[in-house]
C-alpha positions in Angstrom: 56.8 144.0 99.3 58.1 145.7 102.4 60.5 148.4 101.3 62.8 148.0 104.0 63.2 144.3 102.8 63.5 145.3 99.1 66.2 147.7 100.4 68.2 144.9 102.2 67.8 142.7 99.2 69.0 145.2 96.6 71.7 147.1 98.3 74.4 144.4 98.0 73.8 144.0 94.4 73.8 147.9 93.7 77.1 147.8 95.5 78.6 145.3 93.3 77.5 146.7 90.3 78.9 149.9 91.0 82.3 148.2 91.8 82.5 146.8 88.4 82.8 150.4 87.0 85.9 152.7 87.4 84.8 154.6 90.4 86.6 157.9 91.3 89.0 158.1 94.4 87.2 158.5 97.5 89.0 160.6 100.1 87.8 160.9 103.8 89.7 163.5 105.9 89.0 163.1 109.7 89.7 165.8 112.3 90.4 163.0 114.9 90.9 159.3 115.1 87.7 157.5 114.3 85.4 156.3 117.1 85.3 152.4 117.6 81.8 152.6 118.4 80.9 154.5 115.3 83.1 151.9 113.2 81.3 148.9 114.5 77.7 150.4 113.7 78.9 150.8 110.3 80.4 147.2 110.2 76.9 145.7 111.5 75.2 147.6 108.7 77.5 146.2 106.3 76.8 142.6 107.5 73.4 143.3 106.6 73.7 145.4 103.5 76.8 143.9 102.0 77.5 140.6 100.3 80.0 138.2 102.2 81.4 137.4 98.7 82.4 139.1 95.3 81.7 137.4 91.9 84.8 136.3 90.1 84.2 138.9 87.5 84.9 141.7 90.2 88.6 142.5 90.0 88.7 145.9 91.4 87.3 147.9 94.4 86.6 151.6 94.9 89.9 153.4 95.6 89.1 154.5 99.3 91.5 156.5 101.4 91.2 157.5 104.9 93.3 160.1 106.8 93.4 162.0 109.9 94.3 165.6 109.4 95.7 166.4 112.6 99.0 165.3 113.6 99.6 163.4 116.9 102.1 161.6 119.1 101.6 158.1 119.9 99.2 157.4 122.9 101.6 156.7 125.7 99.1 154.7 127.7 98.3 152.3 124.7 102.1 152.1 123.9 102.7 151.0 127.6 100.0 148.4 127.4 101.1 147.1 124.1 104.7 146.7 125.5 103.4 144.5 128.4 101.3 142.4 126.1 104.1 141.7 123.6 106.8 141.5 126.6 108.6 144.3 125.0 111.0 146.9 127.0 109.2 148.8 129.6 110.5 152.4 128.3 111.2 152.1 124.8 113.2 155.1 123.4 111.7 154.8 120.1 108.2 153.6 118.6 108.4 149.8 118.3 108.1 148.8 114.6 104.8 146.8 115.3 103.3 149.2 117.1 102.4 151.8 114.3 99.8 149.3 112.9 98.3 149.3 116.5 97.3 152.8 116.1 96.7 152.9 112.4 94.2 149.7 112.3 91.3 152.1 113.2 91.9 153.8 109.9 92.2 150.3 108.3 88.7 149.6 109.7 87.4 152.9 108.6 88.4 151.9 104.9 86.9 148.5 105.2 83.6 149.5 106.9 83.3 152.6 104.5 79.6 152.2 102.8 81.5 152.2 99.2 83.5 149.2 100.1 81.7 146.3 98.4 81.8 143.4 100.7 81.6 142.5 104.4 84.6 141.4 106.1 83.2 139.6 109.1 85.4 136.8 109.8 88.1 137.7 107.6 91.8 136.7 108.3 95.2 138.1 107.4 97.5 136.5 105.1 100.5 138.6 104.9 102.1 141.7 106.6 105.1 143.8 105.1 106.5 147.3 106.4 109.3 149.5 105.7 110.3 151.8 108.6 113.0 154.3 107.3 114.4 155.4 110.6 113.5 155.2 114.3 110.7 157.5 115.4 110.7 159.0 118.7 107.7 158.6 121.0 107.0 162.3 121.0 107.3 162.8 117.4 104.0 164.0 115.8 102.9 162.1 112.8 99.9 162.2 110.3 98.5 158.8 109.3 96.5 157.6 106.2 95.2 154.2 105.0 94.1 153.2 101.5 92.8 150.1 99.9 94.7 148.9 96.7 92.0 148.6 93.9 93.2 145.1 92.7 91.1 142.3 94.0 92.7 138.9 93.7 90.8 135.7 93.4 92.7 132.6 94.6 92.5 128.8 93.2 90.7 128.1 96.5 87.9 130.5 95.9 89.3 133.0 98.6 89.5 136.8 97.9 92.5 138.9 98.7 93.1 142.6 98.5 95.8 144.9 100.4 95.5 147.7 102.7 98.4 150.3 102.8 98.9 152.3 105.6 101.5 155.3 106.1 102.7 157.6 108.9 104.3 160.9 107.7 106.2 163.4 109.9 104.2 166.6 110.5 107.3 168.5 110.5 109.0 167.6 107.2 106.3 165.6 105.4 108.5 162.4 105.1 107.1 159.1 105.3 108.8 157.3 108.0 106.5 154.1 107.9 104.7 152.3 105.3 102.9 148.9 105.5 100.9 146.7 103.3 98.2 144.2 105.2 96.8 141.5 103.1 93.3 140.6 104.0 91.7 137.2 103.2 88.1 136.5 102.8 88.0 132.7 103.1 85.5 130.8 100.6 82.9 129.1 102.9 82.5 126.4 100.1 86.3 125.5 100.3 86.9 121.8 99.7 88.5 120.3 102.8 91.3 117.8 102.6 90.2 114.3 102.9 90.9 112.8 106.4 93.5 109.8 106.4 91.8 106.3 106.7 91.6 104.8 109.9 94.9 103.0 110.8 96.8 105.1 108.3 100.2 106.2 109.3 100.5 110.1 109.7 103.9 110.3 108.9 106.8 111.9 110.7 106.9 115.5 111.1 110.0 117.8 110.3 111.0 120.0 113.0 111.0 123.7 112.4 114.6 124.7 111.6 116.3 127.5 113.7 116.9 128.2 117.2 114.2 128.3 119.5 114.5 131.8 121.5 111.4 131.7 123.4 108.2 129.7 124.3 104.8 131.3 125.1 101.8 130.3 126.8 98.9 132.4 125.5 95.6 132.5 127.5 92.1 132.4 125.9 92.0 136.1 126.4 94.9 137.1 124.4 92.6 138.1 121.2 90.6 140.2 123.5 93.6 141.9 125.0 95.1 142.8 121.5 91.6 144.0 120.5 91.5 146.4 123.2 94.7 148.1 121.9 93.9 148.1 118.0 90.1 148.1 118.2 89.9 144.9 116.1 86.8 143.1 117.7 86.6 140.8 115.0 84.4 137.8 116.6 87.0 135.2 115.6 89.3 136.5 118.1 86.9 136.9 121.2 85.1 133.9 122.6 84.4 130.4 121.5 80.9 131.1 120.9 81.4 134.0 118.5 84.4 132.3 116.8 82.2 129.2 116.1 80.1 131.5 113.9 82.9 131.6 111.4 84.0 128.0 111.7 86.7 128.1 114.6 86.2 125.8 117.5 88.0 128.5 119.6 88.9 132.1 119.3 92.1 132.5 117.2 95.2 134.8 118.2 95.4 137.8 116.2 98.4 137.2 113.6 99.6 140.9 114.0 99.8 140.2 117.9 101.8 137.1 117.1 104.1 138.9 114.7 104.7 141.8 117.4 105.4 139.2 120.0 107.9 137.6 117.7 109.9 140.9 116.9 109.9 141.6 120.7 111.5 138.2 121.4 114.1 138.7 118.7 114.9 142.1 120.2 115.0 141.0 123.9 115.7 137.3 123.9 118.0 137.1 120.6 119.6 140.6 121.5 118.9 142.4 118.2 119.4 146.1 118.2 116.6 147.7 116.7 118.1 150.9 115.9 117.7 152.4 112.7 115.7 151.7 109.5 114.1 148.2 108.9 112.0 146.4 106.5 109.8 143.1 107.2 107.9 140.5 105.2 105.9 138.1 107.0 103.2 135.5 106.0 100.7 134.0 108.2 100.4 130.2 107.6 97.7 128.8 110.0 95.3 130.1 112.7 96.2 129.6 116.5 93.4 128.3 118.6 93.5 129.9 121.9 94.5 129.1 124.5 97.8 127.7 123.0 101.6 127.1 123.5 103.9 128.4 120.8 107.7 128.7 120.1 109.6 131.5 118.7 112.7 130.3 116.1 115.4 132.4 114.7 117.0 131.1 111.6 120.7 131.1 110.7 122.2 134.2 109.2 121.5 134.2 105.2 124.7 134.5 103.0 125.3 137.9 101.6 122.4 139.2 103.4 123.8 141.6 105.8 121.5 142.3 108.7 118.8 139.8 107.5 117.2 137.6 110.1 114.6 134.9 109.1 112.2 133.7 111.9 109.1 131.9 112.5 106.5 130.9 115.1 105.7 127.3 115.5 103.2 125.1 117.2 104.1 123.5 120.6 105.4 120.2 119.1 107.6 122.2 116.8 106.2 120.6 113.5 104.0 123.2 112.1 104.7 126.9 111.3 102.1 129.5 112.3 103.8 132.4 110.8 107.3 133.1 109.0 109.0 136.2 108.5 112.2 138.3 107.6 113.6 141.3 109.1 116.2 143.2 107.2 118.0 146.4 108.2 117.8 149.2 105.8 121.1 150.6 104.4 
């Protein structure tokens, strides 16, 4: 048997076998931000050498952590491009709360594409995102970034797999954690049983309008996924072109969930008049993919009783009947 073929055949099994044990923490300390080109070479090799699924018996992954050892300011040009894309203020006095993950996403990819990470994440989608920002961070502050994977793997009733990536930004001067986020990755089971289609002539029922005030309407082009990828480096095929998205079961490219979330926060600030000064925490859940191009609406719910400074928001389809994502912003303190 060809040795190369044998390696390709056995490597995924070896990776899974190793994960079943209790691995030591793997720490990778970088002197600079990782190269996108190198990351995608590792991603390509992962598609060949790693399985696309994990057995239900695997409930833990290797505790991988990647950090950049040199403190840095935010990339001014990338920040300006981000603000244009999400239609935020042109010259923000502080770093927008959804910008941190744009720069930190490269470390998330370094974790996912690490040889010790046991499964290929090609075609993966996002399920949830939470963050805590303890205070406003000025654009010229120097920060240290890190990202690690929570070792727990969750197998859902639908056969999907979930795991969490935890990212932090720490001040170089005092060592304080000013930003922490948890990004839940979802590997969809390709053998999911799809819901049965209604019989011919059956009533589709009357949809229920999304509650809340419509504060903004967006017309997103087919290139929205590629434009966001140029900022955070996430060139997942599902976000790029129809031909690449079809490889993973989507008729057209889908919008990046973090882009939609950033656009919503920006709309709440600029259209709804929310003052984003101070510390914030946010929870969000991604409900369904958005095929591009698309028209979406951003909604803000009524103020919660007894929840000072808390705002519920959602993004809905053009007809206002289906939620794309939901979230809550809450001021700290």
